[in-house]
N, C-alpha and C positions, 0 to 999 in steps of 0.2 A: 202538702197537698199534692195528690197524684194528678197527672195530666191524662187527658183522654187517650185511651189505647196504649198507655205506658206500661211496660212490664213491671212486675213487682221488684225485680232486681234493679232496674233503672231507677225506680222510685226510691229504693233504699240508698243507692249510690248518691242520688241527688240530695237526700236528707243528710247523709254523712258529710258531703261537701259543704252544704249549708252550715252545718254545725261546726265543721273545721274552720270555715271562714269567720264565723262568729266568735269561736273560742280563741282564735289567734288574732282577732281584731284586724283581719286582712281585707283590704278593699281592692276590687278588681276594676280597673279603669280602661285597660287596653290589652292587646294581645301579649305584650311583654309580661304583664301581671299574670295572665292566664298561664303563660309558659313557666313562670317562676313557681306558681302554685302547683302545677302539674309535676314539675321537677321535684319539688319538696315532697309531694305525695308519693311519687315513685320511690324516693329514697326511704320514706317511712315504711312502705310496704316491703321493700327489700330487706330492711333491718328486721322486720317481723317474720320473714320467711326462714324456713329451716332447710 
């Protein structure tokens, strides 16, 4: 679901993150969890880059 005045790119990124958290059964409870998810995401993107 898109938020009011949210860009298409941001809405897509939000959906991708929601799916990632669901697929990996990851729960985010605090800042440390967010940091870990972001670190893992960056690693994944770097592995996919050429």
